C-alpha positions in Angstrom: -68.4 82.3 -115.9 -70.4 81.0 -118.9 -68.5 79.9 -121.9 -71.7 79.6 -124.1 -70.7 82.4 -126.5 -67.1 81.2 -126.6 -67.7 77.6 -127.4 -71.1 78.0 -129.1 -73.1 75.7 -126.8 -76.3 77.2 -128.3 -75.4 75.3 -131.5 -74.7 72.1 -129.6 -78.0 72.5 -127.9 -79.8 72.7 -131.3 -78.0 69.7 -132.5 -79.0 67.8 -129.4 -82.6 68.7 -129.8 -82.6 67.6 -133.5 -80.9 64.3 -132.5 -83.6 63.7 -129.8 -86.4 64.4 -132.3 -84.8 62.1 -134.9 -84.4 59.3 -132.4 -88.0 59.7 -131.2 -89.3 59.7 -134.7 -87.8 56.4 -135.4 -88.2 54.7 -132.0 -91.8 55.5 -131.1 -95.0 54.2 -132.4 -96.1 50.6 -132.9 -94.1 48.4 -135.3 -96.0 45.5 -136.7 -95.2 42.6 -138.9 -97.6 41.7 -141.7 -98.3 38.1 -142.7 -95.3 38.2 -145.1 -93.2 39.0 -142.0 -92.4 42.5 -143.3 -91.9 45.1 -140.5 -94.3 48.0 -140.8 -94.2 51.5 -139.3 -97.1 52.8 -137.3 -100.1 53.4 -139.6 -98.8 51.3 -142.6 -100.7 48.2 -141.4 -104.0 50.1 -141.4 -103.6 51.1 -145.0 -104.0 47.4 -146.0 -107.4 45.8 -146.6 -108.5 42.7 -144.7 -107.1 39.5 -146.3 -110.1 37.4 -145.3 -113.7 37.6 -143.9 -112.3 36.4 -140.6 -110.0 39.4 -140.3 -112.8 42.0 -140.9 -114.0 44.1 -138.0 -116.9 46.6 -138.6 -116.3 50.0 -136.9 -118.4 53.1 -136.7 -116.9 56.5 -136.0 -119.3 59.3 -135.1 -117.7 62.7 -136.1 -118.0 66.0 -134.4 -121.1 66.9 -136.4 -122.8 63.6 -135.3 -122.4 61.9 -138.7 -122.1 58.2 -138.5 -119.2 56.8 -140.6 -119.2 53.0 -140.9 -116.0 51.5 -142.1 -114.4 48.0 -142.3 -111.2 47.5 -140.4 -109.3 44.3 -139.6 -108.0 42.4 -136.7 -104.8 44.2 -135.5 -105.7 47.7 -136.8 -105.0 50.7 -134.5 -108.2 52.7 -134.3 -106.5 56.0 -134.6 -104.6 55.1 -137.8 -107.7 53.5 -139.2 -109.5 56.7 -138.7 -106.7 58.6 -140.5 -107.0 56.2 -143.5 -110.7 57.1 -143.9 -110.3 60.8 -143.4 -111.9 61.0 -140.0 -110.6 64.0 -138.1 -108.8 62.5 -135.2 -105.5 64.4 -134.7 -103.0 62.0 -133.1 -100.3 64.5 -132.7 -97.8 62.1 -131.0 -98.4 59.3 -133.5 -99.5 56.7 -130.9 -96.5 57.2 -128.6 -98.8 58.1 -125.6 -97.5 61.6 -125.3 -100.8 63.5 -125.9 -104.5 63.2 -125.8 -105.5 64.4 -129.2 -106.9 61.1 -130.3 -109.4 61.0 -127.5 -112.7 59.2 -128.3 -115.7 58.0 -126.4 -116.3 54.2 -126.8 -119.8 52.7 -126.7 -120.5 51.0 -123.4 -120.7 47.4 -124.7 -117.4 47.6 -126.5 -115.6 49.6 -123.7 -115.7 46.5 -121.4 -114.1 44.4 -124.2 -111.0 46.7 -124.5 -108.1 46.0 -122.2 -108.1 48.5 -119.3 -106.1 51.7 -119.9 -102.5 51.7 -118.6 -101.3 54.3 -116.1 -99.7 56.2 -118.9 -102.9 56.3 -120.9 -104.8 57.4 -117.8 -102.3 60.2 -117.3 -102.8 61.4 -120.9 -106.6 61.1 -120.5 -106.5 63.4 -117.5 -105.4 66.2 -119.9 -108.3 65.5 -122.3 -111.1 68.1 -122.4 -114.7 66.8 -121.8 -113.5 63.5 -120.2 -116.2 60.9 -119.7 -116.1 57.5 -118.0 -116.0 55.8 -121.4 -113.1 58.0 -122.7 -110.1 56.2 -124.3 -107.2 57.2 -126.5 -108.0 55.7 -130.0 -104.2 55.0 -130.5 -104.4 52.5 -127.7 -107.4 50.6 -129.2 -106.3 47.6 -131.3 -109.1 45.9 -133.1 -110.0 42.3 -132.5 -113.1 40.2 -133.3 -114.6 40.9 -129.9 -114.8 44.6 -130.9 -117.1 43.8 -133.9 -119.5 46.8 -134.2 -117.5 49.1 -131.9 -118.7 52.7 -132.0 -116.3 55.6 -131.3 -117.5 59.2 -130.9 -115.0 62.0 -131.6 -115.5 64.7 -128.9 -116.7 68.1 -129.9 -113.4 69.6 -128.8 -109.8 68.4 -128.4 -106.5 69.7 -127.3 -105.2 70.9 -130.6 -101.4 70.4 -130.8 -101.3 71.3 -134.5 -101.7 74.8 -136.0 -105.4 75.8 -136.0 -107.2 74.6 -139.1 -104.8 71.7 -139.7 -106.6 68.6 -140.9 -104.9 65.3 -140.0 -103.8 63.2 -142.9 -102.5 59.6 -143.0 -98.8 59.3 -142.5 
């Protein structure tokens, strides 16, 4: 016999889901400390400009239309959040928690070998990405360093859209 209607377990289920979402929101995604030792949420670090020439890393994104967008990032930037800062349409639905493939990019051959190899979890997410290529990576897993000076990332023509159609990603 089910007591769902009697004790209202449907309401408890909703509360449980809300609690899980709240915990995920505040537990996932990279946390960084800036030079003043202040803890930053994912994406906040990328909103800061390089503090010195040594920190600068030149990056080129190539959007879906083929337009080349050169930008200046810095050592430690997450490539997905950096793209969001400059309005480049990379979705990033899971906010760098390795739960989707919407930040999928193609990395130029020279730079690809300078990025640490993908983890099993990233490989699992990439398996879901449309138009997968040997140089595919999730941009949320690319952290800039000086070795990646001049990296080029191409945004694929299509992606798995986890947002409502027509949604344009914005910095968080």
